[in-house]
N, C-alpha and C positions, 0 to 999 in steps of 0.2 A: 676960837676954841673948837675943837672937834672931839667927838666921842662916839663910840658905837653904842647901839641900843643894848647889846649884851653887857656892856660896862655899866650902863645906867640902871639896868634891870635889878641888880642886887644891892642898890644903894638905899640907905635909910634917909627919909626926909624929915628935917627938923625945922620948926618955925622959930625964927630969931626973935619975934615979938614977945612970945611967952615961954619959949624954951621947950615946948611940947613936941613929942614925937608923933608924927602924922602916920607913919607906916613906911612901906617899901614901894618903890616905883613899880607899877605893873604894866603900864602901857604909855605910849606917847601919841599925841595928836599931830598929824603932819598935813601941810598943804600939799595937795597932790601935784599940781603942775610945777610949782617951784621947788618942792622938796624941803621946805623950811619946817622946822619943828615949832609948833604953835604952843603946845602945852604938854605937861606931864600929868599922868593920872595915877592917883594913889587910892587904892580901895579903902573903904571905911572900916571901922573897927568891928570885930565880931560881936554878935549879941549872944549872950548866954552860951558860951562854949561853942559857938558856931551853929547851934541847932536852929536858931531863928533867923538865920541869914546875917547880913551885915548892915551897918549904918550907911549913910550917904557917902558917895565917893567924893574925893577932892580932885578938882580939875584946876591945876596951877599953871597960870600963863608963864611962858618962857621968860618974859621980862621981869618976873618976880623972883627969879633965881639969883641969889647973891653969890654963892660959891659952890663949886662942885669939887669935893675932896676925894681922897682915895676910897673912903667908905661911907661918907654921908653927903647929902645935898642940903645946903642952908637956903631957906626961902623966907622972903619978907612979905607975908600976906596976913589978911584978917581971915581967920578960919571960916567964919560964917559966910563970907562973900564967895568963897571958892567951893562950897558944898553943892553937889549936884545930886538930886534924888536918884536912887537906884530903881531900875525897873523891877516890878514885882513879877515873879513867875506866874504863868497862867493857871497853874494848878492850885494856887492859894486863893482864898476867898477875900 
């Protein structure tokens, strides 16, 4: 299976375990020497209309992707295991 990043970038990610929408793919993690995609990154949900930043990001390993369709990506994960804390901006206390 091959896909370009621009094709993945606008796809919505859905968890098949609970049917929840995780968000849209924003980035991918790649092994540099080999060029293999290791994981996809989905930003966390906005807090209070985006004024207070976002919740933790999801880093979803490539092996957890079940199916890539024309407009969605189905993943088989436990949401708690894939959460990665967001870095806080330096200007916040």
